[in-house]
N, CA, C and O atoms as CSV, one atom per row, in Angstrom:
chain,resi,resn,atom,element,x,y,z
A,1,MET,N,N,-29.274,17.026,58.257
A,1,MET,CA,C,-29.045,18.167,58.413
A,1,MET,C,C,-28.148,18.410,59.671
A,1,MET,O,O,-28.082,17.482,60.477
A,2,THR,N,N,-27.512,19.457,59.901
A,2,THR,CA,C,-26.337,19.361,60.878
A,2,THR,C,C,-27.141,20.474,62.283
A,2,THR,O,O,-27.922,21.397,62.051
A,3,ASP,N,N,-26.687,20.056,63.619
A,3,ASP,CA,C,-27.205,20.970,64.477
A,3,ASP,C,C,-25.987,21.708,64.946
A,3,ASP,O,O,-24.928,21.297,65.422
A,4,ASN,N,N,-26.491,23.073,64.643
A,4,ASN,CA,C,-25.649,24.305,64.514
A,4,ASN,C,C,-25.416,24.874,65.862
A,4,ASN,O,O,-24.716,25.858,66.101
A,5,SER,N,N,-26.149,24.073,66.820
A,5,SER,CA,C,-25.743,24.298,68.100
A,5,SER,C,C,-24.411,23.767,68.730
A,5,SER,O,O,-23.743,24.202,69.668
A,6,LEU,N,N,-24.218,22.526,67.786
A,6,LEU,CA,C,-22.785,22.026,68.031
A,6,LEU,C,C,-21.618,23.062,67.423
A,6,LEU,O,O,-20.482,22.608,67.289
A,7,HIS,N,N,-21.851,24.246,67.108
A,7,HIS,CA,C,-20.909,24.530,66.037
A,7,HIS,C,C,-20.525,25.871,66.938
A,7,HIS,O,O,-21.372,26.598,67.457
A,8,PRO,N,N,-19.021,26.074,67.031
A,8,PRO,CA,C,-18.396,27.271,67.949
A,8,PRO,C,C,-18.552,28.773,67.134
A,8,PRO,O,O,-18.546,29.073,65.940
A,9,ILE,N,N,-18.701,29.587,68.446
A,9,ILE,CA,C,-18.805,31.334,67.834
A,9,ILE,C,C,-17.560,31.660,68.399
A,9,ILE,O,O,-17.297,32.801,68.021
A,10,ASP,N,N,-16.598,31.192,69.169
A,10,ASP,CA,C,-15.746,31.646,69.950
A,10,ASP,C,C,-14.672,30.518,70.564
A,10,ASP,O,O,-14.907,29.775,71.517
A,11,ILE,N,N,-13.351,30.577,69.733
A,11,ILE,CA,C,-12.441,29.236,70.731
A,11,ILE,C,C,-11.570,30.497,71.170
A,11,ILE,O,O,-11.421,31.558,70.564
A,12,THR,N,N,-11.083,30.125,72.284
A,12,THR,CA,C,-9.690,30.759,73.056
A,12,THR,C,C,-8.825,30.057,73.543
A,12,THR,O,O,-9.223,29.335,74.457
A,13,LEU,N,N,-7.426,29.963,73.195
A,13,LEU,CA,C,-6.346,29.199,73.654
A,13,LEU,C,C,-6.228,29.881,74.842
A,13,LEU,O,O,-6.565,31.065,74.856
A,14,HIS,N,N,-5.813,29.358,75.843
A,14,HIS,CA,C,-5.140,30.155,76.901
A,14,HIS,C,C,-3.496,29.101,77.354
A,14,HIS,O,O,-3.347,28.142,78.111
A,15,LYS,N,N,-2.735,29.694,76.668
A,15,LYS,CA,C,-1.526,29.196,76.903
A,15,LYS,C,C,-1.110,28.667,78.187
A,15,LYS,O,O,-0.861,27.529,78.583
A,16,ALA,N,N,-1.103,29.887,78.759
A,16,ALA,CA,C,-0.216,29.864,80.069
A,16,ALA,C,C,-1.197,28.995,80.737
A,16,ALA,O,O,-0.516,28.055,81.146
A,17,SER,N,N,-2.332,28.805,81.050
A,17,SER,CA,C,-2.996,27.747,81.692
A,17,SER,C,C,-3.274,26.506,81.098
A,17,SER,O,O,-3.864,25.731,81.851
A,18,ALA,N,N,-3.092,26.198,80.271
A,18,ALA,CA,C,-3.231,25.168,79.239
A,18,ALA,C,C,-4.602,24.618,79.019
A,18,ALA,O,O,-4.839,23.426,78.828
A,19,GLU,N,N,-5.627,25.726,79.066
A,19,GLU,CA,C,-6.848,25.573,78.875
A,19,GLU,C,C,-7.638,26.396,77.306
A,19,GLU,O,O,-7.500,27.419,76.635
A,20,LEU,N,N,-8.358,25.339,77.335
A,20,LEU,CA,C,-9.388,25.801,76.096
A,20,LEU,C,C,-10.749,26.382,76.259
A,20,LEU,O,O,-11.568,25.695,76.869
A,21,ASP,N,N,-11.040,27.316,75.895
A,21,ASP,CA,C,-12.422,27.732,76.121
A,21,ASP,C,C,-13.385,28.018,74.795
A,21,ASP,O,O,-13.064,28.596,73.757
A,22,ILE,N,N,-14.295,27.602,75.053
A,22,ILE,CA,C,-14.712,27.138,73.649
A,22,ILE,C,C,-16.383,28.105,73.982
A,22,ILE,O,O,-16.889,27.928,75.090
A,23,SER,N,N,-17.152,29.119,72.913
A,23,SER,CA,C,-18.527,29.348,72.990
A,23,SER,C,C,-19.415,28.841,72.242
A,23,SER,O,O,-19.283,28.803,71.019
A,24,TRP,N,N,-20.411,28.395,72.847
A,24,TRP,CA,C,-21.071,27.610,71.864
A,24,TRP,C,C,-22.289,28.452,70.857
A,24,TRP,O,O,-22.953,29.290,71.468
A,25,ALA,N,N,-22.502,28.325,69.839
A,25,ALA,CA,C,-24.026,28.927,69.397
A,25,ALA,C,C,-25.064,28.960,70.231
A,25,ALA,O,O,-25.831,29.922,70.277
A,26,ASP,N,N,-25.211,27.612,71.174
A,26,ASP,CA,C,-26.848,27.631,71.798
A,26,ASP,C,C,-26.436,28.146,73.238
A,26,ASP,O,O,-26.872,27.723,74.309
A,27,GLY,N,N,-25.470,29.185,73.029
A,27,GLY,CA,C,-25.269,30.095,74.235
A,27,GLY,C,C,-24.054,29.635,75.287
A,27,GLY,O,O,-23.292,30.447,75.811
A,28,SER,N,N,-24.003,28.095,75.519
A,28,SER,CA,C,-23.336,27.492,76.326
A,28,SER,C,C,-21.688,27.731,76.064
A,28,SER,O,O,-21.207,28.219,75.041
A,29,ALA,N,N,-20.908,27.240,77.308
A,29,ALA,CA,C,-19.836,27.579,77.410
A,29,ALA,C,C,-19.029,26.477,77.842
A,29,ALA,O,O,-19.455,25.968,78.879
A,30,THR,N,N,-17.864,25.884,77.310
A,30,THR,CA,C,-16.837,24.579,77.494
A,30,THR,C,C,-15.268,25.322,77.886
A,30,THR,O,O,-14.587,26.197,77.352
A,31,ARG,N,N,-15.135,24.536,79.000
A,31,ARG,CA,C,-13.193,24.992,79.453
A,31,ARG,C,C,-12.835,23.518,79.545
A,31,ARG,O,O,-13.213,22.808,80.478
A,32,LEU,N,N,-12.085,23.092,78.530
A,32,LEU,CA,C,-10.702,21.883,78.937
A,32,LEU,C,C,-9.688,22.086,78.808
A,32,LEU,O,O,-9.248,22.738,77.862
A,33,SER,N,N,-9.007,21.595,79.713
A,33,SER,CA,C,-7.658,21.539,80.232
A,33,SER,C,C,-7.236,20.523,79.121
A,33,SER,O,O,-7.932,19.660,78.586
A,34,GLY,N,N,-5.617,20.912,78.857
A,34,GLY,CA,C,-4.946,20.329,78.093
A,34,GLY,C,C,-4.851,18.496,78.484
A,34,GLY,O,O,-4.941,17.611,77.633
A,35,ALA,N,N,-4.659,18.287,79.911
A,35,ALA,CA,C,-4.635,17.152,80.456
A,35,ALA,C,C,-5.945,16.649,80.007
A,35,ALA,O,O,-5.788,15.495,79.608
A,36,MET,N,N,-7.066,16.995,79.911
A,36,MET,CA,C,-8.062,16.351,79.991
A,36,MET,C,C,-8.158,16.049,78.320
A,36,MET,O,O,-8.475,14.961,77.841
A,37,LEU,N,N,-7.872,17.048,77.688
A,37,LEU,CA,C,-7.991,16.746,75.949
A,37,LEU,C,C,-7.132,15.606,75.508
A,37,LEU,O,O,-7.397,14.726,74.688
A,38,ARG,N,N,-5.920,15.821,76.300
A,38,ARG,CA,C,-4.932,14.584,75.959
A,38,ARG,C,C,-5.179,13.212,75.751
A,38,ARG,O,O,-5.100,12.464,74.777
A,39,GLN,N,N,-5.680,13.016,77.598
A,39,GLN,CA,C,-6.386,11.718,78.185
A,39,GLN,C,C,-7.662,11.388,77.093
A,39,GLN,O,O,-8.017,10.223,76.917
A,40,PHE,N,N,-8.172,12.277,76.535
A,40,PHE,CA,C,-9.397,11.565,75.794
A,40,PHE,C,C,-9.130,11.830,74.103
A,40,PHE,O,O,-10.045,11.906,73.284
A,41,CYS,N,N,-7.658,11.953,73.778
A,41,CYS,CA,C,-7.221,12.382,72.241
A,41,CYS,C,C,-7.942,10.947,71.701
A,41,CYS,O,O,-7.747,9.988,72.448
A,42,ALA,N,N,-8.662,10.720,70.626
A,42,ALA,CA,C,-9.340,9.738,70.362
A,42,ALA,C,C,-8.440,9.200,68.825
A,42,ALA,O,O,-9.038,8.594,67.937
A,43,CYS,N,N,-7.058,9.519,68.738
A,43,CYS,CA,C,-6.299,9.321,67.673
A,43,CYS,C,C,-5.936,7.872,67.737
A,43,CYS,O,O,-6.048,7.371,68.856
A,44,SER,N,N,-5.513,7.073,66.747
A,44,SER,CA,C,-5.636,5.174,66.781
A,44,SER,C,C,-4.228,5.116,68.159
A,44,SER,O,O,-4.278,4.324,69.100
A,45,GLY,N,N,-3.473,5.789,68.021
A,45,GLY,CA,C,-2.177,5.795,68.754
A,45,GLY,C,C,-2.447,5.632,70.555
A,45,GLY,O,O,-1.943,4.891,71.400
A,46,CYS,N,N,-3.646,6.878,70.622
A,46,CYS,CA,C,-4.074,6.818,72.268
A,46,CYS,C,C,-4.915,5.712,72.447
A,46,CYS,O,O,-4.796,4.987,73.434
A,47,ARG,N,N,-5.702,5.533,71.632
A,47,ARG,CA,C,-6.832,4.583,71.680
A,47,ARG,C,C,-6.412,3.380,72.301
A,47,ARG,O,O,-6.883,2.952,73.354
A,48,ALA,N,N,-5.463,2.808,71.590
A,48,ALA,CA,C,-4.411,1.671,71.865
A,48,ALA,C,C,-4.016,1.543,73.194
A,48,ALA,O,O,-4.216,0.571,73.922
A,49,ARG,N,N,-3.149,3.116,73.606
A,49,ARG,CA,C,-2.462,3.184,74.684
A,49,ARG,C,C,-3.504,2.955,75.545
A,49,ARG,O,O,-3.424,1.977,76.288
A,50,ASN,N,N,-4.519,3.705,75.591
A,50,ASN,CA,C,-5.542,3.410,76.344
A,50,ASN,C,C,-6.234,1.877,76.933
A,50,ASN,O,O,-6.405,1.541,78.104
A,51,LEU,N,N,-6.577,1.043,75.556
A,51,LEU,CA,C,-7.129,0.097,75.753
A,51,LEU,C,C,-6.293,-0.985,76.263
A,51,LEU,O,O,-6.798,-2.105,76.338
A,52,ILE,N,N,-4.967,-0.787,76.659
A,52,ILE,CA,C,-4.140,-1.872,76.981
A,52,ILE,C,C,-3.634,-1.143,78.125
A,52,ILE,O,O,-2.815,-1.872,78.684
A,53,GLY,N,N,-3.739,-0.140,78.671
A,53,GLY,CA,C,-3.718,0.628,80.077
A,53,GLY,C,C,-2.497,1.180,80.290
A,53,GLY,O,O,-2.167,1.564,81.412
A,54,THR,N,N,-1.757,1.269,79.304
A,54,THR,CA,C,-0.248,1.981,79.191
A,54,THR,C,C,-0.382,3.541,79.595
A,54,THR,O,O,-1.137,4.302,78.990
A,55,ARG,N,N,0.246,3.847,80.436
A,55,ARG,CA,C,0.488,5.150,81.031
A,55,ARG,C,C,0.798,6.568,79.859
A,55,ARG,O,O,1.565,6.467,78.902
A,56,LEU,N,N,0.347,7.300,80.059
A,56,LEU,CA,C,0.695,8.391,78.803
A,56,LEU,C,C,2.647,8.886,79.347
A,56,LEU,O,O,2.984,9.445,80.391
A,57,ILE,N,N,3.176,8.610,78.674
A,57,ILE,CA,C,4.830,9.097,78.579
A,57,ILE,C,C,4.927,10.239,78.827
A,57,ILE,O,O,5.752,10.387,79.729
A,58,THR,N,N,4.486,11.209,78.476
A,58,THR,CA,C,4.822,12.571,78.854
A,58,THR,C,C,3.789,13.263,79.637
A,58,THR,O,O,2.575,13.114,79.496
A,59,ASP,N,N,4.428,14.089,80.536
A,59,ASP,CA,C,3.389,15.071,81.423
A,59,ASP,C,C,3.222,16.409,80.813
A,59,ASP,O,O,2.730,17.306,81.497
A,60,ASN,N,N,3.642,16.666,79.402
A,60,ASN,CA,C,3.761,17.956,78.882
A,60,ASN,C,C,2.192,17.634,78.261
A,60,ASN,O,O,2.124,16.803,77.355
A,61,THR,N,N,0.963,18.273,78.732
A,61,THR,CA,C,-0.136,18.176,78.450
A,61,THR,C,C,-0.590,19.574,78.046
A,61,THR,O,O,-1.789,19.830,77.930
A,62,ALA,N,N,0.374,20.488,77.831
A,62,ALA,CA,C,-0.037,22.079,77.438
A,62,ALA,C,C,-0.306,21.864,75.979
A,62,ALA,O,O,0.261,21.039,75.264
A,63,ILE,N,N,-1.308,22.769,75.604
A,63,ILE,CA,C,-1.869,22.960,74.424
A,63,ILE,C,C,-0.894,24.046,73.706
A,63,ILE,O,O,-0.777,25.160,74.215
A,64,ALA,N,N,-0.088,23.651,72.328
A,64,ALA,CA,C,0.674,24.732,71.779
A,64,ALA,C,C,-0.065,25.139,71.043
A,64,ALA,O,O,0.326,26.249,70.681
A,65,ASP,N,N,-1.301,24.768,70.408
A,65,ASP,CA,C,-1.796,25.338,69.221
A,65,ASP,C,C,-3.038,24.822,69.058
A,65,ASP,O,O,-3.076,23.699,69.561
A,66,VAL,N,N,-4.243,25.202,68.497
A,66,VAL,CA,C,-5.479,24.855,67.995
A,66,VAL,C,C,-5.376,25.303,66.428
A,66,VAL,O,O,-4.828,26.274,65.908
A,67,GLN,N,N,-6.066,24.291,65.920
A,67,GLN,CA,C,-6.280,24.757,64.334
A,67,GLN,C,C,-7.848,23.905,63.987
A,67,GLN,O,O,-8.313,22.874,64.474
A,68,MET,N,N,-8.215,24.554,63.260
A,68,MET,CA,C,-9.294,24.191,62.645
A,68,MET,C,C,-9.203,22.964,61.765
A,68,MET,O,O,-8.322,22.793,60.922
A,69,ALA,N,N,-10.363,21.976,62.081
A,69,ALA,CA,C,-10.555,20.873,61.238
A,69,ALA,C,C,-11.327,21.002,60.291
A,69,ALA,O,O,-12.239,20.200,60.491
A,70,GLY,N,N,-11.571,21.764,58.998
A,70,GLY,CA,C,-12.204,21.937,58.123
A,70,GLY,C,C,-13.458,22.278,58.925
A,70,GLY,O,O,-13.154,23.154,59.734
A,71,ILE,N,N,-14.766,21.934,59.029
A,71,ILE,CA,C,-15.917,22.278,59.602
A,71,ILE,C,C,-16.037,21.372,60.813
A,71,ILE,O,O,-16.681,21.658,61.822
A,72,ALA,N,N,-15.320,20.195,60.605
A,72,ALA,CA,C,-15.802,19.233,61.643
A,72,ALA,C,C,-15.441,19.333,63.093
A,72,ALA,O,O,-16.076,18.644,63.890
A,73,GLY,N,N,-14.211,20.349,63.636
A,73,GLY,CA,C,-13.770,19.961,64.776
A,73,GLY,C,C,-12.353,20.942,64.749
A,73,GLY,O,O,-12.031,21.675,63.814
A,74,LEU,N,N,-11.686,20.774,65.885
A,74,LEU,CA,C,-10.475,21.218,66.168
A,74,LEU,C,C,-9.172,20.115,66.159
A,74,LEU,O,O,-9.292,19.020,66.708
A,75,GLN,N,N,-8.132,20.456,65.592
A,75,GLN,CA,C,-7.054,19.807,65.493
A,75,GLN,C,C,-5.928,20.539,66.338
A,75,GLN,O,O,-5.435,21.614,65.999
A,76,ILE,N,N,-5.399,19.464,68.068
A,76,ILE,CA,C,-4.805,20.004,68.920
A,76,ILE,C,C,-3.782,19.637,69.056
A,76,ILE,O,O,-3.566,18.436,69.223
A,77,ILE,N,N,-2.658,20.693,69.028
A,77,ILE,CA,C,-0.999,20.366,69.185
A,77,ILE,C,C,-0.512,20.389,70.437
A,77,ILE,O,O,-0.289,21.476,70.970
A,78,PHE,N,N,-0.328,19.468,70.950
A,78,PHE,CA,C,0.037,19.478,72.552
A,78,PHE,C,C,1.646,19.691,72.432
A,78,PHE,O,O,2.289,19.521,71.396
A,79,GLY,N,N,2.194,20.111,73.739
A,79,GLY,CA,C,3.392,20.682,73.911
A,79,GLY,C,C,4.481,19.763,73.758
A,79,GLY,O,O,5.652,20.134,73.837
A,80,ASP,N,N,4.110,18.482,73.524
A,80,ASP,CA,C,5.191,17.562,73.083
A,80,ASP,C,C,4.848,17.183,71.942
A,80,ASP,O,O,4.921,15.965,71.778
A,81,GLY,N,N,4.451,17.859,70.974
A,81,GLY,CA,C,4.276,17.664,69.237
A,81,GLY,C,C,3.368,16.650,69.193
A,81,GLY,O,O,3.372,16.128,68.078
A,82,HIS,N,N,2.650,16.194,69.891
A,82,HIS,CA,C,1.452,15.206,69.748
A,82,HIS,C,C,0.339,16.163,68.814
A,82,HIS,O,O,-0.270,17.123,69.286
A,83,ASP,N,N,0.231,15.739,67.562
A,83,ASP,CA,C,-1.004,16.511,66.977
A,83,ASP,C,C,-2.022,15.425,66.003
A,83,ASP,O,O,-2.377,15.882,64.916
A,84,ARG,N,N,-2.368,14.382,66.278
A,84,ARG,CA,C,-2.734,13.459,65.110
A,84,ARG,C,C,-4.386,13.191,65.728
A,84,ARG,O,O,-5.219,12.476,65.171
A,85,GLY,N,N,-4.571,13.878,66.869
A,85,GLY,CA,C,-5.924,13.868,67.120
A,85,GLY,C,C,-6.830,15.026,66.541
A,85,GLY,O,O,-6.422,16.169,66.746
A,86,VAL,N,N,-8.139,14.850,65.768
A,86,VAL,CA,C,-9.140,15.456,65.523
A,86,VAL,C,C,-10.123,15.293,66.460
A,86,VAL,O,O,-10.605,14.227,66.845
A,87,PHE,N,N,-10.394,16.399,66.805
A,87,PHE,CA,C,-11.602,16.590,68.251
A,87,PHE,C,C,-12.795,17.148,67.252
A,87,PHE,O,O,-12.507,18.166,66.622
A,88,PRO,N,N,-14.148,16.561,67.039
A,88,PRO,CA,C,-14.891,16.837,66.667
A,88,PRO,C,C,-15.726,17.959,67.836
A,88,PRO,O,O,-15.333,18.159,68.986
A,89,TRP,N,N,-16.753,18.493,67.297
A,89,TRP,CA,C,-17.551,19.638,67.984
A,89,TRP,C,C,-18.102,18.553,69.070
A,89,TRP,O,O,-17.843,18.627,70.271
A,90,ALA,N,N,-19.054,17.339,68.357
A,90,ALA,CA,C,-19.640,16.683,69.284
A,90,ALA,C,C,-18.900,16.103,70.278
A,90,ALA,O,O,-19.507,15.771,71.296
A,91,TYR,N,N,-17.635,15.894,70.200
A,91,TYR,CA,C,-16.576,15.083,71.031
A,91,TYR,C,C,-16.340,16.049,72.034
A,91,TYR,O,O,-16.596,15.802,73.212
A,92,LEU,N,N,-15.745,17.421,71.560
A,92,LEU,CA,C,-15.589,18.423,72.736
A,92,LEU,C,C,-16.718,18.496,73.596
A,92,LEU,O,O,-16.401,18.468,74.785
A,93,ARG,N,N,-17.985,18.585,73.361
A,93,ARG,CA,C,-18.859,18.575,74.104
A,93,ARG,C,C,-19.206,17.309,75.025
A,93,ARG,O,O,-19.515,17.472,76.205
A,94,ALA,N,N,-19.146,16.157,74.488
A,94,ALA,CA,C,-19.114,15.129,75.102
A,94,ALA,C,C,-18.139,14.799,76.089
A,94,ALA,O,O,-18.379,13.923,76.920
A,95,ILE,N,N,-16.842,15.548,76.069
A,95,ILE,CA,C,-16.013,15.034,76.709
A,95,ILE,C,C,-16.337,16.008,78.416
A,95,ILE,O,O,-16.396,15.671,79.598
A,96,GLU,N,N,-16.477,17.318,77.647
A,96,GLU,CA,C,-17.384,18.183,78.882
A,96,GLU,C,C,-17.964,17.672,80.079
A,96,GLU,O,O,-17.867,17.878,81.289
A,97,ALA,N,N,-18.653,16.870,79.247
A,97,ALA,CA,C,-20.264,16.293,79.925
A,97,ALA,C,C,-19.962,14.841,80.399
A,97,ALA,O,O,-20.880,14.098,80.748
A,98,GLY,N,N,-18.535,14.412,80.406
A,98,GLY,CA,C,-18.173,13.174,81.090
A,98,GLY,C,C,-18.913,12.206,80.105
A,98,GLY,O,O,-19.181,11.151,80.680
A,99,THR,N,N,-19.196,12.227,79.212
A,99,THR,CA,C,-19.582,11.368,78.004
A,99,THR,C,C,-18.990,10.659,77.089
A,99,THR,O,O,-19.551,9.732,76.504
A,100,ALA,N,N,-17.479,11.126,76.823
A,100,ALA,CA,C,-16.642,10.702,76.137
A,100,ALA,C,C,-16.250,9.398,75.713
A,100,ALA,O,O,-15.762,9.138,74.613
A,101,LEU,N,N,-16.459,8.684,76.527
A,101,LEU,CA,C,-16.295,7.003,76.069
A,101,LEU,C,C,-17.420,6.714,75.365
A,101,LEU,O,O,-17.214,6.223,74.256
A,102,GLN,N,N,-19.079,6.952,75.840
A,102,GLN,CA,C,-20.089,6.636,74.955
A,102,GLN,C,C,-20.090,7.543,73.875
A,102,GLN,O,O,-20.876,7.290,72.962
A,103,HIS,N,N,-19.321,8.624,73.775
A,103,HIS,CA,C,-19.353,8.813,72.514
A,103,HIS,C,C,-18.627,8.219,71.299
A,103,HIS,O,O,-18.976,8.128,70.122
A,104,LEU,N,N,-17.335,7.786,72.042
A,104,LEU,CA,C,-16.705,7.136,70.963
A,104,LEU,C,C,-17.418,5.669,70.488
A,104,LEU,O,O,-17.376,5.308,69.312
A,105,ASP,N,N,-17.976,4.995,71.385
A,105,ASP,CA,C,-18.698,3.800,71.305
A,105,ASP,C,C,-19.980,3.684,70.248
A,105,ASP,O,O,-20.518,2.668,69.810
A,106,SER,N,N,-20.228,4.853,70.036
A,106,SER,CA,C,-21.744,5.040,69.149
A,106,SER,C,C,-21.036,5.208,67.749
A,106,SER,O,O,-21.710,5.379,66.733
């Protein structure tokens, strides 16, 4: 069974401020910056970089585009072309709540 409160009802990309707004079915709202999303990208390359403590080479964390990744979440395309991370809905909420690392470990 799927928790419908984890599903968005509206997604707005603010390119000028590099922020993503998500309105959720439970009435809550999330605002995430491009820098925060890039920091918590869970693709294998970014996770490896974080594990060994290598700093992100680019400072271009602007969000160029977002695309639906099926019904599971969003694929975020960053200004430097990085587009490998899929952000599931529950993970986006965990990033905002400050529990992203625990979410990855579960």
